[in-house]
C-alpha positions in Angstrom: 24.5 -3.3 -42.1 24.5 -5.7 -44.9 21.1 -5.0 -46.2 22.3 -5.0 -49.8 22.8 -8.8 -49.5 19.1 -9.2 -48.9 18.4 -7.3 -52.1 20.8 -9.6 -54.0 19.0 -12.7 -52.7 15.7 -11.3 -53.7 17.0 -10.3 -57.1 18.2 -13.9 -57.6 14.7 -15.0 -56.8 13.4 -12.7 -59.6 12.3 -9.8 -57.3 13.5 -6.3 -57.6 14.2 -4.5 -54.2 15.2 -1.0 -53.5 16.0 0.1 -49.9 14.3 3.5 -49.5 10.8 4.4 -48.2 8.7 1.9 -46.1 6.2 -0.2 -47.9 2.6 0.9 -48.2 -0.3 -1.4 -48.3 0.3 -3.2 -51.7 -0.8 -6.5 -53.1 1.4 -9.4 -51.9 1.7 -10.5 -55.5 3.1 -7.4 -57.3 5.0 -6.5 -60.5 6.6 -3.4 -58.8 9.5 -3.1 -56.4 8.8 -2.9 -52.7 11.0 -0.6 -50.7 12.1 -0.8 -47.1 14.6 1.6 -45.4 17.2 0.2 -42.9 15.7 2.4 -40.2 12.2 1.2 -40.8 13.2 -2.5 -41.0 14.4 -2.5 -37.4 11.3 -0.9 -35.8 8.5 1.1 -37.4 7.5 -1.5 -40.1 6.4 -3.9 -37.3 3.8 -1.4 -36.2 2.5 -0.7 -39.8 -0.8 -1.7 -41.4 0.6 -4.9 -42.9 2.1 -6.2 -39.7 0.4 -9.4 -38.3 0.9 -10.1 -34.6 0.8 -13.7 -33.3 1.6 -15.6 -30.2 3.0 -18.9 -31.5 6.0 -21.1 -31.0 8.3 -18.0 -31.2 6.3 -16.4 -28.4 5.1 -12.9 -29.1 5.9 -12.3 -32.8 5.1 -9.9 -35.7 5.2 -10.9 -39.4 5.3 -8.3 -42.2 4.8 -10.1 -45.5 6.3 -8.0 -48.3 5.8 -10.3 -51.3 4.3 -13.6 -52.2 5.1 -15.1 -55.6 2.2 -15.8 -58.0 2.6 -19.5 -57.6 2.6 -19.0 -53.8 5.9 -20.9 -53.3 8.1 -18.0 -52.4 7.5 -15.5 -49.6 9.6 -12.5 -48.5 9.2 -10.3 -45.4 10.4 -9.3 -42.0 9.8 -11.1 -38.8 10.2 -9.9 -35.2 10.1 -12.6 -32.5 10.7 -12.8 -28.7 12.6 -15.4 -26.8 11.9 -19.1 -27.6 13.3 -22.6 -27.2 11.9 -25.3 -29.4 12.8 -28.7 -30.8 12.2 -28.9 -34.5 11.3 -32.3 -35.9 11.5 -31.1 -39.5 11.9 -27.5 -40.7 8.9 -26.7 -42.9 10.5 -24.8 -45.8 13.8 -23.8 -47.3 14.5 -20.4 -45.8 17.1 -17.7 -46.0 17.3 -15.4 -42.9 19.3 -12.2 -42.4 19.3 -11.0 -38.8 18.8 -7.2 -38.3 18.8 -7.6 -34.5 19.4 -10.5 -32.1 20.2 -13.9 -33.4 19.6 -17.6 -33.0 21.5 -20.7 -31.8 20.8 -23.7 -34.0 21.8 -27.2 -32.6 21.5 -29.8 -35.3 20.3 -33.3 -34.5 24.0 -34.5 -34.9 25.1 -32.0 -32.2 26.6 -29.4 -34.5 26.0 -25.9 -33.1 25.7 -22.8 -35.3 25.2 -19.3 -33.9 23.9 -16.6 -36.1 24.0 -13.0 -34.9 23.0 -9.5 -36.0 24.4 -8.7 -39.5 24.7 -12.4 -40.5 22.6 -14.7 -42.6 21.8 -18.4 -42.6 20.3 -20.7 -45.1 18.0 -23.3 -43.5 17.2 -26.4 -45.5 13.7 -27.9 -45.6 13.7 -30.9 -43.3 16.4 -29.7 -40.9 16.1 -31.4 -37.5 17.4 -29.9 -34.2 16.9 -27.3 -31.5 16.2 -23.6 -32.0 17.2 -21.2 -29.2 16.9 -17.4 -29.2 16.6 -14.4 -26.8 14.7 -12.7 -29.6 15.4 -11.3 -33.1 14.4 -9.2 -36.1 15.1 -10.7 -39.5 14.5 -10.5 -43.2 13.4 -13.8 -44.6 12.8 -15.5 -47.9 11.1 -18.9 -47.9 10.5 -21.4 -50.6 7.8 -24.0 -50.0 8.2 -26.0 -53.3 10.7 -28.6 -54.1 11.3 -32.2 -53.1 10.3 -33.5 -49.7 13.2 -33.9 -47.3 14.5 -37.4 -46.7 
């Protein structure tokens, strides 16, 4: 698996990541590295104390927030979602996703289709319009909520 690429993205965002033991209950804003093993990231972490279960647009989903920047504009974590089909009028944030299991089919408003599978990443721009289709997935994510509003 290409988990090292997630570490590189997080390092570019000013966060140190080491892939080793699963995270323990730590503050979301931290000055210390947060560690996640490859084995934990595809299963056990979603049953941990920090996992938040939801039944939203992605159906049954679990979010494990690992870190939030002090200015609250950047968040990093893992997300596990079931099957879903949804039209997206405007993607809420800039987001990088790296799929650990499953994938997603993204059909942009202009008809362009992009399929992202296990072991692949995708950068989603804030304001993207289109259709999101998935049979379910597990992913690492990094979101950025700042920046200019999409046109």
